C-alpha positions in Angstrom: -216.5 4.2 76.8 -216.2 3.6 73.0 -217.9 6.0 70.6 -219.4 4.2 67.6 -222.8 5.7 66.9 -222.9 9.4 66.1 -225.6 11.9 65.1 -225.2 15.6 64.1 -227.7 18.4 64.7 -227.6 21.0 62.0 -227.0 20.6 58.3 -225.1 23.8 57.6 -221.5 24.1 56.4 -220.1 22.7 59.7 -222.7 20.0 60.3 -222.4 18.5 56.9 -218.6 18.9 56.9 -218.4 16.9 60.1 -220.8 14.3 58.6 -218.5 14.0 55.6 -215.4 13.7 57.7 -216.9 10.9 59.8 -218.3 9.1 56.8 -214.9 9.1 55.2 -213.7 7.3 58.2 -216.2 4.5 57.5 -218.6 5.7 60.2 -222.4 5.8 59.7 -223.8 9.1 60.8 -227.3 10.7 60.9 -227.8 14.4 60.4 -230.9 16.1 61.7 -232.2 19.5 60.6 -235.7 20.9 60.9 -235.8 22.0 57.2 -235.6 19.4 54.5 -234.3 21.9 51.8 -231.2 22.6 54.1 -230.6 18.8 54.3 -230.9 18.4 50.6 -228.5 21.3 49.9 -226.1 19.9 52.5 -226.0 16.5 50.8 -225.5 18.1 47.4 -222.5 20.0 48.8 -221.0 16.8 50.1 -221.5 15.2 46.7 -219.7 18.1 45.0 -216.8 17.9 47.5 -216.5 14.2 46.8 -216.8 14.6 43.0 -213.9 17.0 43.2 -211.8 14.5 45.0 -212.7 11.8 42.3 -211.7 14.2 39.5 -208.4 14.8 41.3 -208.0 11.0 41.5 -207.9 11.1 45.3 -210.7 8.5 45.5 -212.7 6.4 43.1 -216.4 7.1 42.2 -217.3 3.9 44.0 -215.6 5.1 47.2 -217.4 8.4 46.9 -220.8 6.6 46.7 -220.0 4.5 49.7 -219.2 7.7 51.7 -222.5 9.3 50.7 -224.4 6.1 51.6 -223.1 6.3 55.2 -224.8 9.7 55.7 -228.5 9.5 56.6 -230.6 12.6 57.0 -233.8 13.3 58.8 -236.1 16.1 60.0 -237.2 14.2 63.1 -235.0 14.7 66.3 -236.4 11.4 67.8 -234.6 9.5 65.0 -231.1 10.6 66.1 -231.1 9.9 69.8 -230.0 6.3 70.1 -226.3 7.1 69.8 -223.1 7.4 71.8 -222.3 11.0 70.8 -224.5 13.9 69.6 -222.6 16.8 67.9 -224.6 20.0 67.8 -223.8 22.4 65.0 -226.7 24.8 65.0 -226.4 28.6 64.8 -224.3 30.5 67.3 -227.1 31.5 69.5 -227.2 30.5 73.2 -230.9 30.3 73.6 -231.2 28.1 70.5 -228.4 25.8 71.7 -229.9 25.5 75.2 -233.2 24.5 73.7 -231.6 21.9 71.5 -229.6 20.4 74.4 -232.6 20.3 76.7 -234.5 18.4 74.0 -231.6 16.0 73.4 -231.2 15.5 77.2 -234.8 14.4 77.5 -234.6 12.1 74.4 -231.2 10.5 74.6 -230.1 7.6 76.8 -228.3 8.7 80.0 -225.0 7.4 78.6 -225.0 9.7 75.5 -222.4 12.4 75.3 -223.7 15.8 74.1 -221.1 18.0 72.4 -221.4 21.5 71.1 -219.3 22.7 68.1 -219.4 26.3 69.3 -216.2 28.3 69.0 -217.1 31.1 71.5 -220.1 30.3 73.6 -219.9 28.6 77.0 -220.3 24.8 77.2 -221.0 25.2 80.9 -224.0 27.5 80.2 -225.2 25.2 77.5 -224.9 22.2 79.9 -227.1 24.0 82.4 -230.1 23.2 80.2 -229.5 19.5 80.9 -229.5 17.0 83.7 -226.2 15.4 82.5 -223.7 18.2 82.9 -220.9 15.7 83.3 -221.5 14.5 79.8 -221.6 17.9 78.0 -218.5 19.5 76.5 -217.3 21.5 73.6 -216.0 19.8 70.5 -214.9 22.6 68.2 -214.1 21.4 64.7 -212.5 23.7 62.0 -213.7 24.4 58.5 -213.4 22.5 56.2 -214.0 19.6 58.7 -212.9 16.8 56.3 -209.5 18.5 55.8 -208.6 20.3 59.1 -207.1 18.0 61.7 -207.5 20.1 64.8 -210.4 19.6 67.2 -210.6 21.7 70.4 -212.1 19.5 73.2 -213.4 22.0 75.7 -214.1 21.0 79.3 -217.0 22.8 81.0 -217.1 23.4 84.7 -218.8 20.0 85.4 -217.5 17.9 82.5 -216.2 14.6 83.8 -212.7 13.2 83.1 -214.4 10.1 81.6 -216.2 12.2 79.1 -213.1 14.2 78.1 -211.1 11.0 77.7 -213.7 9.3 75.6 -214.0 12.3 73.2 -210.2 12.8 73.0 -209.8 9.1 72.1 -212.6 9.2 69.5 -210.9 12.2 67.8 -207.6 10.2 67.5 -209.5 7.2 66.2 -210.9 9.2 63.3 -207.5 10.7 62.4 -207.9 14.1 64.1 -205.5 15.9 66.5 -207.4 16.9 69.6 -206.2 19.5 72.1 -207.7 19.8 75.6 -209.0 23.3 76.5 -210.3 24.5 79.8 -213.3 26.6 79.1 -212.5 30.2 78.3 -214.1 32.6 75.8 -212.9 31.6 72.3 -210.8 28.7 73.4 -207.4 28.9 71.7 -207.8 29.4 68.0 -210.8 31.7 67.9 -209.5 34.0 70.7 -206.2 34.5 68.9 -207.7 34.5 65.4 -210.5 37.1 66.0 -208.0 39.7 67.2 -205.7 39.1 64.2 -208.6 39.4 61.7 -210.0 42.5 63.4 -206.5 44.1 63.3 -206.3 43.4 59.5 -209.6 45.2 59.0 -208.4 48.1 61.1 -205.3 48.4 58.9 -207.4 48.3 55.7 -209.9 50.9 57.1 -207.1 53.3 58.0 -206.0 53.2 54.4 -202.6 51.7 55.1 -202.9 49.1 52.3 -205.4 47.4 50.0 -207.2 44.2 50.8 -205.1 42.4 48.2 -201.8 43.8 49.4 -202.6 42.9 53.1 -203.4 39.4 52.1 -200.2 39.1 50.0 -198.2 40.5 52.9 -199.5 38.0 55.4 -199.0 35.1 53.0 -195.5 36.0 51.9 -194.3 37.7 55.0 -195.8 35.5 57.7 -196.1 32.3 55.6 -199.9 32.1 56.3 -201.7 29.8 53.8 -204.5 32.4 53.4 -204.6 36.1 53.8 -206.9 37.6 56.5 -209.5 38.8 54.0 -209.6 35.5 52.1 -210.1 33.8 55.5 -212.9 36.3 56.5 -214.7 35.6 53.2 -214.4 31.8 53.8 -215.6 32.0 57.5 -218.4 34.4 56.7 -218.4 38.1 57.7 -221.6 37.6 59.7 -220.1 34.7 61.7 -217.0 36.7 62.4 -219.0 39.6 63.7 -221.2 37.5 65.9 -218.1 35.7 67.4 -216.2 38.9 67.8 -219.1 40.5 69.6 -219.3 37.6 72.0 -215.6 37.8 72.8 -215.7 41.6 73.2 -218.6 41.1 75.7 -217.0 38.2 77.6 -213.5 39.7 77.8 -214.2 43.4 77.8 -211.3 43.9 75.4 -211.6 46.4 72.5 -209.4 44.4 70.2 -212.3 42.0 69.8 -214.8 44.7 68.8 -215.5 44.3 65.0 -214.9 47.4 62.9 -217.9 49.3 61.5 -216.8 48.3 58.0 -217.7 44.7 58.9 -221.1 45.7 60.3 -221.9 47.6 57.1 -221.0 44.6 55.0 -223.3 42.4 57.0 -226.2 44.9 56.5 -225.5 44.9 52.8 -225.5 41.1 52.7 -221.9 40.9 51.6 -221.0 37.9 53.7 -218.2 36.3 51.7 -218.1 33.2 49.6 -221.5 32.0 50.6 -223.2 35.1 49.1 -220.8 35.6 46.2 -219.4 38.8 47.6 -217.4 39.8 50.6 -214.0 41.5 50.5 -213.6 39.8 47.1 -216.2 39.2 44.3 -216.9 35.5 43.6 -219.8 35.9 41.2 -217.7 35.1 38.1 -215.7 32.3 39.7 
């Protein structure tokens, strides 16, 4: 089963990042979002990313234009269904995802694989909204998608071996490094990472060290490329809280319960880079 035609649902950071990653591999991709302004902002973000690569002489302006030309956008779901693979990248809400998968199940050919980019929700439960449970799985990309090589390929309870093999092979063809994961809350990376980030916030809230010093310590002492607070600001404080709450509920383990400091930041709208303020201030950068 060769995967050649791909569509993406959701034009947020991950959806457009995945689109850029695929277009850079000379694949044509269609991105669907219900709101045209989100699609326009997403395309503009891709343009800025590519312009930055042109300025760094990592590609030519002509190559950048060709990449953009391979990304088509639409607000009509019926225009993205005649494909081999649909990658869903809508908000981390189970009911929203189940509605999206039910719709795609009714519109797509029976051979189409439906993949969810979720990091913490159950592909098995998402698949329950469809009549093709053997062709539903998790395909968890990492941000920024054009740069990060890892993709977690998550097998649900009824995902077929044929589906897993097809997606693993596709990941390799586009230059990514897939790892197979049997469905469990958070998979590999998110489960380990959420506990690490929550512990960093606990250390800060206890007054052990400042945000800056904790980041410096983990970069220089553990050789991490980013400190935990730099990473939280990049991920989005709200996204981290949602995912941590999901893990805490699924696993019943207090180390996944997000600290009150994080909830207060969400209420204040201090979500990280995307709002200009999180643990660091980005308004003058």
